[in-house]
N, C-alpha and C positions, 0 to 999 in steps of 0.2 A: 469277437468281443474284445474290447480293449482291456489291457491289464489294469488292475487297481491302482497301481502307482502312476500310471499316465493319466488317469482320471483325476487323481490327487494333484498332479503337477499342473494340469489344465485348469481345474477349478481354482487351485491356489494362485496360479499366475493371473487369472481374471480378477480374483478378489483383491490381490495385491495391487495390481495396476489400477483397477477402478476405485479402490479406496484411497490410493495415493493421489490420483487425479482429482477425485471429489474433494478431498481434503484441501487441495490447492485451490479449488473453485470457490469454496466458502469464503465470503468476503470478511475482511477484518476491518480494522480502523484505518481509513485513509483520509488524506487531506486533499482538497481541491485548491489550486492556486492559479490565478490569473495575474499577470503583470502587464500594465499598460502604461505608455508614456503619458505624462499629463502636464498641464501648465502649472505655473507657480502658484496661481490663485486656488486651484483645486487641491494642490498639495498643502497649501496653508490652511485650507478649510478642514482637510483630514486631520492635520495636526491640532487644530483647535478643538477637535473632538477627542483628544488624548491619543491620537495615533502615534506610534513610535516613528522616529525618523533616524535613518542610519545612512552613512556614506557606504557605498559599495566596498571600498577598500577596508572598512572597519568590520565588515561582517565575517564571521568565522567560514572556513572553507565549505562546510556543508551548506551553509545559508547561501554563499556565493553559487554554488553549483545549482541548487534549486532555483535561485533567482535567474541564472543564465539559461537554464533549461525552459523556464516559463517565459522569459523575454523572447526567446527564439521562435515561439509559437505564434507571435504577432496577435496576442490578445485571446488566444484560445486557452482554455483551462488544461492544466495537467494534473495528474494524480500522483501523490506522493505518499508512500506508505509510512507508518508510524515510526520506523526506526531510522528514517532519513529526514524527519521533520525537524526544521530548525526552530528552537525556542524563540528566536528573535522576531519571527513573524506572528502576528496576532491572528487569531481565528475565533469565530463565533460558532456557538453551537446551534442557536436559533437564527442568528444573523451572520452576516459576513464580517470578519475583522479586516481592519485596514492598517497597513503599514506603509511608510514612504521611504524609498530608497533613492539616494541621489548618486549619479554616476556620470562623470564628464559634464557636468552642468545641466544635465536633464534629470527631471523628477520622474520617478516611476511610482505608480500606485500599485501595491501589492495587496490583492484581495483574496482572502483565504477563508475556507470553511472546512468543518470536519464532518465527514461522512461515517456513520457507524452502523453496523449491522446490529440487530437486537442482540445485546451482549449474551444473555442467557441462551437464546436460540442457537446463535452462532457457536457458542461453546459446546453445546450439546451435539450440533452437526459435525463439528470437527472431531469431537470424541468418538462419535459413531463411525466416521470415515476412518479415523486412525485405527479403531478397533477392527474394522474390516480388513484393513491392510495387514495388521498383525495376524489375523486369522489366516489370511492368504499366505503370508510368509511362513506360518506353521505348517500349512498344507504342503507347500512347495517343499519345505525341509523333509517333511515326512515321506512325501512321494519320491524325493531324491534318495532318501536312505533305503527305501524298498526297492527302488530300481537297481541300486548297487548290490543288494543281497542276493 
């Protein structure tokens, strides 16, 4: 039979690893961004609907980074988490937001939307996963102390 401290270490390690992995898997608030080159007429149509227009060189570094990353995907959407999201890009909650960025004489349409997990549900799931990880850490600590004794 296994000593009690080894069972504590094993169970604690599993809870700690499982809780931490599950915590990271719970979705938070993300933004989807698609950048596509467009013609001047489409850009003008977007600006007539109150879309903001920016020259690439006038964007702050984080907005330039997100723009470059999305432009490199050739029209595929990228996901940007909330802490990297540039305020310059419009987003819609029920619809997509449109922003126009000009770079080197080319107009790009930046289409963005926000994806959210149900806030209360995600908060509860994250709290539960965090609590499991803390219980696991406590079990590992207790098992390690008993192993030393």
